[in-house]
VEXDREN-2710 file (C-alpha; in Angstrom, 1 decimal):
% VEXDREN-2710
k/r/px/py/pz
1/ARG/-14.7/-44.5/-0.3
2/PRO/-16.8/-41.4/-0.6
3/ALA/-15.7/-38.4/1.5
4/PHE/-19.1/-37.9/3.2
5/LEU/-18.7/-41.3/4.9
6/SER/-15.4/-40.8/6.6
7/ASN/-13.8/-38.4/9.0
8/ARG/-11.0/-40.3/10.7
9/TYR/-7.7/-42.0/9.8
10/TRP/-7.6/-45.6/8.4
11/ARG/-10.8/-47.4/9.2
12/VAL/-13.8/-45.7/10.8
13/PRO/-16.7/-46.9/13.0
14/TRP/-19.3/-46.7/10.3
15/LEU/-17.3/-49.3/8.3
16/LEU/-17.5/-51.8/11.1
17/LEU/-21.2/-51.4/11.3
18/HIS/-21.7/-51.2/7.5
19/CYS/-19.7/-54.3/6.6
20/GLN/-20.9/-56.5/9.4
21/LYS/-24.6/-55.4/9.5
22/VAL/-25.2/-54.2/6.0
23/HIS/-28.9/-55.1/6.1
24/THR/-29.6/-52.4/8.7
25/ALA/-28.9/-49.6/6.3
26/ILE/-31.6/-50.6/3.8
27/PRO/-34.6/-49.2/5.6
28/HIS/-32.8/-45.8/6.0
29/LEU/-32.1/-45.2/2.3
30/LYS/-34.8/-42.6/1.9
31/ALA/-33.3/-40.5/4.7
32/LYS/-30.0/-40.2/3.0
33/THR/-28.7/-37.4/0.8
34/GLY/-28.7/-37.9/-3.0
35/ALA/-24.9/-38.8/-3.0
36/GLU/-25.3/-41.2/0.0
37/HIS/-28.4/-42.8/-1.6
38/ARG/-26.6/-43.5/-4.9
39/TRP/-23.6/-44.9/-3.1
40/LEU/-25.7/-47.2/-1.0
41/GLU/-27.8/-48.4/-4.0
42/ARG/-24.5/-49.2/-5.8
43/HIS/-23.2/-51.0/-2.7
44/PHE/-26.2/-53.2/-2.2
45/SER/-26.3/-54.2/-5.9
46/ASP/-22.6/-55.2/-5.7
47/PRO/-22.2/-59.0/-6.3
48/TYR/-19.2/-59.1/-3.9
49/VAL/-21.3/-57.6/-1.1
50/LYS/-23.9/-60.4/-1.6
51/LYS/-21.2/-63.1/-1.8
52/ALA/-19.6/-61.7/1.4
53/ARG/-22.9/-62.1/3.2
54/GLN/-23.5/-65.5/1.9
55/ARG/-20.1/-66.7/3.0
56/SER/-20.1/-64.8/6.3
57/TYR/-17.1/-62.6/5.4
58/ARG/-17.0/-59.3/7.3
59/CYS/-16.6/-57.3/4.2
60/ARG/-16.4/-57.6/0.4
61/SER/-12.7/-56.9/0.5
62/ALA/-12.2/-60.5/1.4
63/PHE/-12.5/-61.4/-2.2
64/LYS/-9.6/-59.1/-3.2
65/LEU/-7.3/-61.2/-1.1
66/ILE/-8.8/-64.5/-2.2
67/GLU/-8.3/-63.5/-5.8
68/ILE/-4.7/-62.4/-5.3
69/ASP/-3.8/-65.4/-3.3
70/ASP/-5.4/-67.9/-5.7
71/LYS/-3.3/-66.4/-8.5
72/HIS/0.0/-65.7/-6.7
73/GLY/0.0/-68.2/-3.8
74/ILE/1.2/-65.9/-1.0
75/LEU/-0.6/-67.8/1.8
76/ARG/-0.2/-71.4/2.7
77/PRO/-0.5/-73.6/5.9
78/GLY/2.0/-72.9/8.6
79/LEU/2.8/-69.3/7.6
80/HIS/2.7/-66.4/10.2
81/VAL/0.8/-63.4/8.9
82/VAL/0.5/-59.8/10.1
83/ASP/-2.6/-57.9/8.8
84/CYS/-2.2/-54.2/9.1
85/GLY/-5.3/-52.0/9.5
86/THR/-7.2/-55.2/9.9
87/ALA/-10.7/-53.9/10.9
88/PRO/-13.3/-55.1/10.3
89/GLY/-11.3/-58.4/9.9
90/ALA/-12.2/-59.8/6.4
91/TRP/-8.6/-60.2/5.3
92/ALA/-7.8/-61.8/8.7
93/GLN/-10.7/-64.3/8.1
94/VAL/-9.2/-65.3/4.7
95/ALA/-5.7/-65.6/6.2
96/VAL/-6.9/-67.7/9.1
97/GLN/-8.4/-70.2/6.7
98/ARG/-5.5/-70.3/4.3
99/VAL/-2.6/-70.7/6.8
100/ASN/-4.6/-73.1/9.0
101/ALA/-4.4/-70.8/12.0
102/GLU/-7.2/-72.7/13.8
103/GLY/-5.6/-76.1/13.2
104/SER/-8.7/-77.4/11.5
105/ASP/-6.7/-79.5/9.1
106/PRO/-4.6/-81.9/11.2
107/ASP/-2.5/-82.9/8.2
108/THR/-1.0/-79.5/7.5
109/PRO/1.1/-77.1/9.5
110/VAL/-0.6/-74.6/11.8
111/GLY/-0.1/-71.0/11.0
112/PHE/-0.6/-67.8/12.9
113/VAL/-2.5/-64.5/12.2
114/LEU/-2.0/-61.2/14.0
115/GLY/-4.0/-58.2/13.1
116/PHE/-3.8/-54.6/14.4
117/ASP/-5.8/-51.4/13.8
118/LEU/-6.5/-48.0/15.4
119/LEU/-10.0/-49.2/16.0
120/HIS/-11.8/-51.8/18.1
121/ILE/-11.8/-55.2/16.3
122/SER/-14.4/-57.9/17.0
123/PRO/-12.8/-61.2/18.1
124/LEU/-12.1/-63.8/15.4
125/GLU/-11.3/-67.4/16.2
126/GLY/-7.8/-68.3/15.0
127/ALA/-6.5/-64.7/15.0
128/VAL/-4.9/-62.5/17.6
129/PHE/-5.9/-58.8/17.4
130/LEU/-4.2/-55.7/18.7
131/PRO/-6.9/-52.9/18.7
132/HIS/-6.1/-49.3/19.2
133/SER/-2.6/-49.8/17.8
134/ASP/-1.1/-47.1/15.5
135/LEU/1.3/-48.1/12.7
136/THR/3.2/-44.9/13.2
137/ASP/3.6/-45.4/17.0
138/PRO/7.0/-47.0/17.9
139/SER/5.4/-49.0/20.6
140/THR/3.3/-50.8/18.0
141/ARG/6.5/-52.4/16.6
142/GLN/7.3/-54.0/20.0
143/LYS/3.7/-55.1/20.5
144/ILE/3.7/-56.9/17.2
145/ARG/7.1/-58.6/17.9
146/ASP/6.0/-59.7/21.3
147/SER/2.8/-61.2/19.9
148/LEU/4.4/-63.2/17.1
149/PRO/5.4/-66.7/18.1
150/LYS/8.6/-66.5/16.0
151/GLY/9.1/-62.7/16.6
152/LYS/8.7/-62.0/12.9
153/ALA/6.1/-62.8/10.2
154/ASP/6.4/-64.5/6.8
155/VAL/3.7/-62.3/5.2
156/VAL/2.6/-58.8/5.9
157/LEU/-0.8/-57.7/4.5
158/SER/-2.1/-54.1/4.3
159/ASP/-5.5/-53.1/2.9
160/MET/-5.4/-49.9/5.0
161/ALA/-6.0/-46.4/3.6
162/PRO/-6.6/-42.9/4.9
163/ASN/-10.1/-41.5/4.8
164/ALA/-10.9/-39.5/1.8
165/THR/-10.6/-35.7/2.0
166/GLY/-11.9/-35.2/-1.5
167/ILE/-8.5/-33.7/-2.5
168/ARG/-7.1/-36.4/-4.8
169/GLU/-3.4/-35.4/-4.5
170/LEU/-3.6/-35.2/-0.7
171/ASP/-5.3/-38.5/-0.3
172/HIS/-2.8/-40.3/-2.6
173/ASP/0.1/-38.7/-0.8
174/ARG/-1.3/-39.8/2.6
175/LEU/-1.6/-43.4/1.4
176/ILE/1.9/-43.5/0.1
177/ARG/3.1/-42.2/3.4
178/LEU/1.3/-45.0/5.2
179/CYS/2.9/-47.6/2.9
180/LEU/6.3/-46.1/3.5
181/SER/5.7/-46.3/7.2
182/LEU/4.9/-49.9/6.7
183/LEU/8.2/-50.4/4.9
184/ASP/10.0/-48.7/7.8
185/LEU/8.3/-51.3/10.1
186/ALA/9.3/-54.3/7.9
187/PRO/12.8/-54.8/9.1
188/HIS/11.5/-55.4/12.6
189/ILE/8.5/-57.7/11.8
190/LEU/9.2/-59.4/8.4
191/HIS/11.5/-62.4/7.9
192/PRO/14.1/-62.4/5.2
193/GLY/12.5/-63.8/2.1
194/GLY/9.1/-62.7/3.3
195/THR/6.2/-61.2/1.3
196/LEU/4.4/-57.8/1.5
197/LEU/1.1/-57.0/-0.1
198/CYS/0.0/-53.4/0.2
199/LYS/-2.7/-51.2/-1.3
200/PHE/-1.9/-48.0/-3.1
201/TRP/-3.8/-45.5/-5.2
202/GLU/-2.2/-45.1/-8.6
203/SER/-0.6/-41.7/-9.1
204/LYS/2.8/-40.1/-9.7
205/GLU/3.5/-40.6/-6.0
206/SER/3.2/-44.3/-6.3
207/ARG/6.5/-44.4/-8.2
208/LEU/8.3/-43.4/-5.0
209/LEU/6.8/-46.4/-3.3
210/GLN/7.6/-48.7/-6.2
211/LYS/11.2/-47.5/-6.1
212/ARG/11.5/-48.2/-2.4
213/LEU/9.9/-51.6/-2.8
214/THR/12.4/-52.7/-5.5
215/GLN/15.2/-51.7/-3.1
216/ASP/13.8/-53.9/-0.3
217/PHE/12.4/-56.9/-2.3
218/LYS/13.7/-59.0/-5.2
219/GLU/10.3/-59.2/-6.9
220/VAL/7.7/-56.4/-7.2
221/LYS/4.6/-56.3/-9.3
222/SER/1.4/-54.2/-9.3
223/ILE/-2.0/-55.9/-9.3
224/LYS/-5.6/-54.8/-9.9
225/PRO/-8.0/-57.5/-8.7
226/GLN/-11.3/-57.9/-10.3
227/ALA/-13.0/-57.5/-6.9
228/SER/-11.7/-53.9/-6.9
229/ARG/-14.4/-51.6/-8.2
230/LYS/-13.6/-50.5/-11.8
231/GLU/-13.9/-46.8/-11.0
232/SER/-11.5/-47.1/-8.0
233/ALA/-7.9/-46.0/-8.3
234/GLU/-6.8/-48.6/-5.9
235/MET/-4.2/-51.2/-6.8
236/TYR/-1.9/-53.4/-4.9
237/TYR/1.9/-53.9/-4.8
238/LEU/2.9/-57.5/-4.3
239/ALA/6.5/-57.6/-3.1
240/LYS/8.3/-61.0/-2.6
241/LEU/11.6/-62.2/-1.3
242/TYR/12.4/-59.5/1.3
243/LYS/16.0/-58.4/1.6
244/SER/16.5/-58.0/5.3
245/ARG/18.2/-54.8/6.5
246/THR/18.9/-56.1/10.0
END
């Protein structure tokens, strides 16, 4: 995400507007700076943006989770899922469909999807959202546990990231710290044998995260979905078979 578009932590209000009402930006292209104009032109020519609009997903990021799940099978009917940094809710949309959270398929188990974010989140049928909830706030842990029907989840998803400062090393370090905070939360919200999928930006700091993941999970692999832009440093760690520490 370009630095000129962000000035807050995790998700920002422009993202909610941009992902859900992308058509509104087109008439304003001429009023943008050169950098903004180029970014918006690239965005609107993105095939995943077009597909997201066609399939009513809130953001193109939905296709990253779809691709990962199609290949690795982390979501299935009946599972309970926590989506961290869920705004604007595209990953939650995919999770609701794949765990049958709405109960639309009477022949398969009914799952549950819980999402939380610092920001407001528009309601989504089949999901429970906890807006204005900070991953690093101890009270968030209890809110999540109180909201989960079984107290803990089978799968924890995280596509969250800090807003870009333009200083590569600082941005990468902040994202690793977010992921490590998520791992600190895991003993309280993730069942033994559970799965964690989290975004990271490839750098020397990512080795620290990988080391911690291999301590806490039996299987860890890095993934670069095709839906991630080629020029982006983002990747995902998929960690399976959680070793509970409680």
